[in-house]
N, C-alpha and C positions, 0 to 999 in steps of 0.2 A: 762658399765652404770650403774648408780642406781640403782638395782632389785625396790624398790617404785617408782622412777622415770617412769623407763620403764611399771611396770603395769598400771599407768596411763592410759601414752601416748596409749598400747594396749586397754585399755576400751575406749579414747578419739574417735581411732579410728573403734572401731566396731559400738560407739554410735553416732555416726558424733562430727557438731558441735555444742556447746552450744544452746541451743536454748533461742530466745530472746523472752518472752511473751510481752514484748511490742508491735513487731512488728504482734501479731497473732492479739493481738486486735483490731488495727490499721487498719480501714478501706483501702480498697481501691481503687485510684484515679478513676477505672469506679465507684463503689459502689459511691465513691464521689459526680461524676459528677451525678452520676442517680441520688441519693437524693437532691443534691442541684433542677435539672431540675426538680422535684416532688411536693420540695416544690414550687417552679415559680408558674406550674400550682397550684398548691392549692392558692394560692396565684391573681393570677386573677380571679380565681372563685368566690374566693372569694368577690374580687374587681367586679366582670361583677355585683354578685348577689347582693351586698350593692347597686350600682348604679339603677338597676331594681327596686329592692321595693321604694328605695326613689321617681324615680319615678311613684312609685306606689301611695306613699301615696299622693304626688304632687295632681294627676290627682282625684285619691278619694275625695279629699278633697278639690279639685276645685267643682268636680259635686257634692257634697253635699250644701257647703256653697251661691254655685251664681248659683245652679239651683232650688236642690230640696226642703231645706229646705225652705227658703221665697213662695212657690206654697205650701208645702204642698203635697209635691207629699212622693211615698215608694216605696222601695226597696224591690225585696223575700226575703232573706236568713237573713241571722244578721242579718245586715243592716236594715233590712224591718219593723225585728223586736225592734228595738234601735229607730229608726222615731217615731214609733208608740208608745213606751214607753215614748217617750220625747212631742206627744203630751196630752197626758195622763197626766203625771207627773209632766209635768213645769219642766228638769229638765236640764240641759241644755247633748246635743249630745254626747259630749266629754268624758263624765264622765257613762252615759250611754251604750256606744257603749262599752268600758271597763268593766263594770260589762258582758253586756249581754256575751261576746265574752271567763267570767273567763271559764266557764262548759267546751267550745269546746278547750278549751288552755290545758283543764287535759284530755281530751282524747286524742288529738295529742300527748300527750308526750307519753299515753300508748301504740299508733296506729304509729304511724310516725315516732318517734326517738326524740333525746334531741335536736340534732340541726333544726332540723326543727318548731321545740318546741318553743327554741330559737329562730329562725327568726320571728317567728310570735307576740313575746310578743313584739320586739322587734318594726317588723311593725305597729301593731293594737299600742302601745305606742306611737308609732313617727304620726300615722293619729290625737289620741287624743291629741298629742300638736300643729298637722298642727290648725284641725278645735279648739284649744283654740287660738291660738295668733296671728295666720296663719291672715291680712286683707281681707276676699277675695271678690269681688267688686259684685255685682247685676248686672248678668248678660244681661237680659232682664225678662219681662211678661209676653210675647206670651206662654198660655199654650203647644203647641203641638211642638214648639222648646225648651220647659224646660225639658219634658217626650225624648224627643229623645237624645239631645245631655246632657243634666243632665245622663240618663241612658249612655249614650258612655263614660264621660269621669270616670265615678264610675267603669263602665265596663271593661276599659283600664287600670282602678286603679290595679283593683281587679287580673285584667291579667299578669300584671307588675308585680306585687308583686308574684301570682303562677310562670309566670318565674324563679323569684330567689329564688325561695324554702320557700317559706313562703305565706299564707292567708292573708286578711280583714276580710274575712267573713268565720267562722267557719263551715255553713251549711254541707261545705261541708265533714268533718271530721265529721258530726252525720250521714249523707249521707250513711259515712264506716262503722260508725261501727253497725246503721240497717237493713242496706245489706246485714249484713253478722247473722244478731238477726231471720229477717224476711225472707220470699218469694219475694223478688222486689228487683229488678237494684237500682244502686246507683241513675242514671236521675231520677227514678219511686218515691223513698222516695224522691227529693229536689222537685219534683211534688207536690207531697201531703205535705210536709211544707206548698210550697210558693200557693198554694191554701188555706191552714186552715188561714196563709200568710191575705192573700189579700179578705179572706172571714170577716175577723175581722176587714178591712179596708173598706169595703164598710160600717158597722157599725155605725163606730168615721169617718168615711173623709164623707162618703157620695158615692155614685154613683158614678160622674163624677172625681172626684178626683183620686176613686179605679181603675178605668177602664185607666185614663192617669196612673196614678201606674205602671198597666200589660203595659201599651207601653214605658216606662222607663225600668221597667225588659226585654219585647224583646230584646228594645235596650242595651240593660250590659250584656246581658247572647252572642248576637251574639258575642258584641266585646270581651267578655270573650272567645267567642271560637276562632274567629279570631287569636286572640291574642298566646294562647293556640300551637291552629293546627300550628301557621309557617303563613307566608305571605305568601310560594307558597303552592300547591298544587301538592302532591306528585301521581304518579299513576303508581303502580305495575304492568308490561305490561308483558305475560306468550306468548311464540311465538314456535309451533308444526310445523313443514315445509318438505320437505329431503331437500333442502337449507339454512339449518339451517346453513351450512361453511358462506356464501355467504354474508346472512343476517347477522352475528355477524360479518362479517369482516365492512359491508357498518352501523352496532352502531357504531365499533371502531374507524372508518373514518370519516365518515361523520357528526355523534353526537357527538364524544368525548366523546361517553358513555364506563365505562366498562360494561362487559356483566357477568349470570353464568351459567354453564350451569348445567344441568340436563342427568342421566341418563332414560332415560324412554322407554316403552317397549309397544305395540298397545298391545289394549284391542280387543271386540266384535265394529264388523261393519255391513252395511245390506251382507257384503257377508261371512258372521261368523268370526274366530279370527282372529285374522292378531298378530303372534307373532313377527314382525320387529323390529327389538332393532332401537331407534331413542337417538336423544341427545335434549333435552327442551332446553330452553331460556329463561335465567328471566330476568329485567331490569328496571331499577326503573328513570324514567323521571317528568320535569316538564308538569302542563298541556298546554305550552305555545309549545312542543313538541309533542302532539299528533300529529296531524295533516298531522306533516313532517315524523313522523316515518311510519304513515299510509300508506300514499305514496309513501317510498321510501319501504316498506316494497310488497306492491302491483305491482311494477314497478322488483321486484326480484321475489315474488311469487303471485300472484292473492290469491289462492289455499290454501295460507297458515290459519291457526286456530289462532287470536288471542283472548287471553283472557286479561282485564282487569278491578283490582279495585284501588280504590283511598285509599290512606296513608295518616297518616295525618302526619307524621314530618320520619328523616330521620337521621341518621349519620354517621359519614365517607363515605368513600368510593371515587369516581368522581364524582356523583353529586352535590358538592357543591363548588368544587377542579377547575372544568372548566367550561369553557360557552358553549351554544349551536357552533358547528361550521357551516361555512354558508356554 
């Protein structure tokens, strides 16, 4: 055998087959499937966000044009400021509402990130376009109905937009910024802002419109909270009982819910220190299931220690995947 060829054969055997660098760069089928799945999920999330924001724009526009503007009622926050400035300057609301929200958009970019800011810009511009071009009808002249339903539709619009990852009222962003600089909670900051707005409204609009405007604000804020916290109210339940195995089995079989177990240890009681170890059950249920859960626990252990606390919303797990069993 040619010595040079023989040397090549030996080197090839030692080094293995030649490396195809294109194969190294090419992702595996699993990675390709994973990337496609991720892109599909992101696309669906963006579509959902877009639908919610559009619903929010239409609802807020309806509340403003069909109820609040004809009756000269206002709301709190940036929307209330815009409505007041519309009364003072006689400029159209669709112009004022964009100008008022510009400082809040700048704050949002610094505090909340690019995507949130982009969605907020599109939402506010979309609301301005609706106010400028859509022919919303005047629904009623009854002041009480205007205050309640104007607040409801405006609050629904703000809530839908927030569910979609944007805001139509920038005072939430301002409240976040101020709460970090002063010793106040976000809720307290919003309350102070709205007290100032309604105080100015009393001076400019009169006492009666200002009082109806406060009712509008209450209706709007309750609607926003209802949409943000979810259509269902969840309750976290902690159960401590020596019969935790029976209770856990009952929850999974009869209620169709998953449970979480914590390792616990007794503390001090009337008879001194208790060192007995036990397992603590934790479960999240809807408010409709509380009565049945208590009844089932009483059948197993009437002396079980049960603690309940409200939860705004949940994600994942069995809570939204399976209905309560009969």
